[in-house]
C-alpha positions as CSV (number, residue, x, y, z in Angstrom):
1,M,35.9,8.3,-19.0
2,A,32.3,7.6,-20.1
3,E,30.5,10.4,-21.8
4,K,27.8,12.2,-19.8
5,R,24.3,11.9,-21.2
6,Q,21.3,14.1,-20.5
7,F,18.4,12.6,-18.5
8,E,15.3,14.1,-17.0
9,L,14.5,13.7,-13.3
10,L,10.9,13.9,-12.1
11,W,9.7,14.0,-8.5
12,L,6.5,12.3,-7.5
13,R,4.6,14.2,-4.8
14,V,1.6,13.4,-2.7
15,V,-0.8,16.4,-2.3
16,P,-3.3,15.5,0.4
17,H,-5.2,18.8,0.2
18,A,-5.9,20.0,-3.3
19,L,-6.6,23.6,-2.2
20,L,-3.3,23.9,-0.3
21,N,0.2,24.2,-1.8
22,D,1.5,21.5,0.6
23,Y,3.2,18.4,-0.8
24,M,5.7,15.7,0.1
25,T,8.1,14.0,-2.3
26,V,7.5,10.2,-2.2
27,G,9.3,9.1,-5.3
28,A,11.7,9.9,-8.1
29,M,11.8,8.8,-11.8
30,M,14.6,9.3,-14.2
31,F,14.4,8.7,-18.0
32,E,16.4,9.4,-21.0
33,P,14.6,11.3,-23.7
34,G,14.7,9.2,-26.9
35,G,16.6,6.5,-25.0
36,D,15.9,3.2,-23.3
37,F,16.7,4.0,-19.7
38,A,13.9,4.6,-17.2
39,E,14.0,3.9,-13.5
40,L,11.9,4.6,-10.4
41,R,12.9,4.9,-6.8
42,F,10.3,5.2,-4.0
43,T,10.5,6.2,-0.3
44,R,10.2,3.5,2.4
45,D,9.9,6.0,5.2
46,W,6.2,5.2,5.8
47,K,6.1,6.7,9.3
48,R,7.0,10.1,7.8
49,V,4.4,9.7,5.1
50,E,1.7,8.8,7.7
51,C,2.5,11.9,9.7
52,F,2.3,14.1,6.6
53,A,-0.9,12.6,5.1
54,P,-2.7,10.8,8.0
55,N,-6.0,10.6,6.2
56,L,-4.5,8.6,3.2
57,E,-4.2,4.8,3.6
58,L,-0.8,3.5,2.8
59,E,-2.1,1.0,0.3
60,I,-2.6,3.9,-2.1
61,F,1.2,4.4,-2.2
62,E,1.7,0.7,-3.0
63,R,-0.8,1.1,-5.9
64,L,1.1,4.2,-7.0
65,E,4.4,2.5,-7.2
66,T,2.9,-0.5,-9.0
67,A,1.1,1.7,-11.5
68,V,4.2,3.7,-12.4
69,R,6.5,0.7,-12.6
70,E,4.0,-1.0,-14.9
71,G,3.9,2.0,-17.2
72,L,7.6,2.9,-16.9
73,R,8.5,2.2,-20.5
74,D,5.6,4.2,-21.9
75,I,6.5,7.4,-19.9
76,H,8.5,9.8,-22.1
77,S,7.6,13.1,-20.5
78,R,6.3,14.8,-17.4
79,E,2.9,15.1,-19.2
80,D,2.8,11.3,-19.7
81,L,3.4,10.7,-16.0
82,L,0.8,13.3,-15.0
83,Q,-1.8,11.7,-17.3
84,L,-1.1,8.3,-15.7
85,L,-1.5,9.7,-12.2
86,D,-4.6,11.6,-13.1
87,Q,-6.3,8.6,-14.7
88,K,-5.6,6.3,-11.7
89,F,-5.5,8.6,-8.7
90,G,-7.2,11.9,-9.5
91,S,-5.6,14.9,-7.7
92,V,-3.9,12.9,-4.9
93,F,-0.5,12.9,-6.6
94,D,1.4,15.4,-8.6
95,V,4.7,15.7,-10.5
96,G,7.3,18.4,-9.8
97,P,9.0,20.4,-12.6
98,V,11.4,18.5,-14.8
99,K,15.0,18.6,-13.7
100,A,17.6,18.1,-16.5
101,V,20.7,16.2,-15.3
102,L,24.0,15.2,-17.0
103,V,25.3,11.9,-15.7
104,E,27.6,9.0,-16.8
105,N,25.8,6.3,-14.8
106,P,22.1,6.9,-14.4
107,A,21.5,3.8,-12.2
108,A,24.2,4.9,-9.8
109,E,22.8,8.5,-9.8
110,M,19.3,7.1,-8.8
111,G,21.0,5.4,-5.9
112,V,22.3,8.7,-4.8
113,V,18.9,10.3,-5.2
114,E,17.3,7.6,-3.1
115,R,19.9,7.9,-0.4
116,D,19.8,11.7,-0.2
117,F,16.2,12.5,-0.7
118,L,14.0,9.4,-0.2
119,A,15.6,7.3,2.5
120,S,14.5,7.4,6.1
121,M,16.4,9.6,8.5
122,A,16.2,6.8,11.1
123,P,16.6,3.4,9.4
124,V,16.8,1.4,12.6
125,E,13.4,2.7,13.7
126,R,11.9,2.4,10.3
127,S,12.0,-1.4,10.4
128,K,9.8,-1.2,13.5
129,R,7.4,1.3,12.0
130,L,6.5,-0.1,8.7
131,G,2.8,0.0,9.7
132,R,0.3,-1.7,7.3
133,I,2.9,-2.4,4.6
134,G,5.1,-4.2,7.1
135,I,2.2,-6.3,8.3
136,V,1.3,-7.2,4.7
137,A,4.9,-8.4,4.1
138,R,4.8,-10.6,7.2
139,M,1.4,-12.0,6.2
140,K,2.9,-12.8,2.7
141,D,5.9,-14.6,4.3
142,G,3.6,-16.6,6.6
143,L,1.4,-17.8,3.7
144,A,4.4,-18.6,1.6
145,D,6.0,-20.7,4.4
146,A,2.7,-22.7,4.6
147,G,2.7,-23.2,0.9
148,V,-0.6,-21.5,0.2
149,L,0.5,-18.0,-1.1
150,E,-0.1,-19.0,-4.7
151,M,-3.5,-20.4,-3.8
152,M,-4.7,-17.1,-2.4
153,L,-6.7,-14.4,-4.0
154,R,-4.7,-11.2,-3.7
155,D,-5.3,-7.4,-3.9
156,L,-9.1,-8.0,-4.3
157,D,-11.0,-5.1,-5.9
158,M,-14.0,-4.3,-3.8
159,T,-15.3,-1.3,-5.8
160,E,-18.4,-3.4,-6.7
161,F,-19.5,-3.0,-3.1
162,T,-17.6,0.1,-1.8
163,G,-17.9,2.4,-4.8
164,E,-15.7,3.1,-7.9
165,N,-13.8,6.0,-6.2
166,D,-12.8,3.9,-3.1
167,P,-9.2,2.7,-3.4
168,F,-9.8,0.0,-0.8
169,R,-8.6,-3.5,-1.7
170,V,-8.5,-6.7,0.3
171,D,-4.9,-8.0,0.9
172,F,-5.6,-11.8,0.8
173,G,-8.7,-13.9,0.4
174,Y,-9.8,-17.5,-0.4
175,R,-13.1,-19.2,-1.0
176,V,-14.7,-22.0,1.0
177,G,-18.0,-23.0,-0.5
178,K,-20.1,-19.8,-0.8
179,S,-17.9,-17.9,1.7
180,L,-15.2,-15.5,0.9
181,K,-12.7,-15.4,3.7
182,M,-10.5,-12.3,3.8
183,L,-7.3,-11.4,5.6
184,Q,-6.6,-7.6,5.9
185,A,-3.6,-5.9,7.4
186,L,-4.5,-3.1,9.7
187,A,-2.0,-0.7,11.3
188,L,-3.4,0.7,14.6
189,N,-0.6,2.9,15.9
190,V,-2.3,5.8,17.7
191,S,-5.7,6.1,16.3
192,R,-8.8,3.9,15.8
193,D,-9.7,5.5,12.5
194,P,-8.4,2.6,10.3
195,A,-10.5,0.2,12.4
196,V,-13.6,2.4,12.0
197,T,-13.1,2.6,8.2
198,L,-12.6,-1.1,7.9
199,A,-15.7,-1.9,10.0
200,Y,-17.8,0.4,7.7
201,R,-16.4,-1.2,4.5
202,Y,-16.8,-4.7,5.8
203,A,-20.5,-4.0,6.6
204,T,-21.0,-2.7,3.0
205,I,-19.1,-5.7,1.5
206,G,-21.0,-8.2,3.6
207,E,-24.4,-6.7,2.7
208,G,-23.5,-6.8,-1.0
209,M,-22.4,-10.4,-0.9
210,R,-25.5,-11.5,1.0
211,K,-27.6,-10.2,-1.8
212,R,-25.7,-12.5,-4.1
213,G,-26.3,-15.5,-1.8
214,E,-22.7,-15.4,-0.6
215,E,-21.0,-14.8,2.8
216,A,-18.1,-12.4,3.6
217,L,-15.8,-13.2,6.6
218,M,-13.0,-10.9,7.6
219,T,-10.0,-11.2,9.8
220,A,-8.0,-8.1,10.6
221,V,-4.3,-8.8,11.2
222,V,-2.8,-6.1,13.5
223,G,0.7,-5.3,14.9
224,E,1.8,-7.2,17.9
225,Q,1.5,-4.1,20.1
226,A,-2.1,-3.2,19.1
227,L,-3.7,-6.0,21.1
228,R,-2.0,-4.8,24.3
229,S,-2.8,-1.1,23.7
230,A,-5.4,1.0,25.5
231,G,-7.2,4.1,24.6
232,E,-8.2,4.7,21.0
233,V,-6.5,1.6,19.7
234,A,-8.4,-0.6,22.2
235,S,-11.6,1.1,21.2
236,G,-10.9,0.4,17.5
237,I,-10.3,-3.3,18.2
238,A,-13.6,-3.4,20.2
239,M,-15.4,-1.9,17.2
240,L,-14.0,-4.5,14.8
241,R,-15.1,-7.3,17.1
242,A,-18.5,-5.7,17.5
243,N,-18.9,-5.8,13.7
244,E,-17.9,-9.5,13.6
245,I,-14.4,-8.9,12.3
246,R,-11.9,-11.4,13.8
247,V,-8.8,-9.7,15.2
248,R,-5.5,-11.6,15.2
249,S,-1.9,-10.5,15.8
250,V,0.7,-10.7,13.0
251,E,2.7,-12.8,15.5
252,E,0.0,-15.5,14.9
253,M,0.5,-15.5,11.1
254,G,2.1,-19.0,11.1
255,E,-1.0,-20.4,12.9
256,I,-3.4,-18.4,10.6
257,A,-1.6,-19.7,7.5
258,E,-1.9,-23.3,8.7
259,E,-5.6,-22.8,9.3
260,V,-6.0,-21.5,5.7
261,K,-4.0,-24.5,4.5
262,R,-6.3,-27.0,6.2
263,E,-9.5,-25.3,4.9
264,L,-8.2,-25.2,1.3
265,Q,-7.2,-28.8,1.4
266,A,-10.5,-30.0,3.0
């Protein structure tokens, strides 16, 4: 029997309201003090996250996972992780108290942690409710199938135009002459708020680029149900179009990718 070793388990938590003691666990990290093992697992139950923190865009959770994975080998304590989160995200995320655990196989133990504490309660429904992250994945697949993914600008930083405290980034972009053409995933499930926010940001980006003698063009890629929806969702789509943002369904991603290919090869 392998000897049990001591590891430290940290829970990553989202804290949408700094003045309230409400939080939701969205990830877990385990590392071995003085050892080489360090691993991160993250929730994929985005519907539950959206319900708990509806005012936070899901892209910030993608950035969180990326930031922690990139710094994984340099995190040797709860304080190290807290410092990383504070530098990159302010007070949006927190770390729970350290939990000491004795295990033989830390990788297997992390699988148990993910299954018991981070997995969706309804995995079949989850695949239908990935929201923005699911749309981004399908956009990526469509661009890859057309052979243009590696030619795209990705995860474009827009703080020059939207402000240094705005986490907004553009999913995909490409340049044609003096025009920057952008593709942005947009989840419009029950509210028009994401559309309102995108319209505002696009106006700000467009104005900033015009001052530089350039043009910004935006296409919002939405879920297949959004274009057939009524009420707030339909209002949000109307607002996007009124602000000169093209709206396409993720079902059209193959066609969109071929259009990108033609423009890049012109």
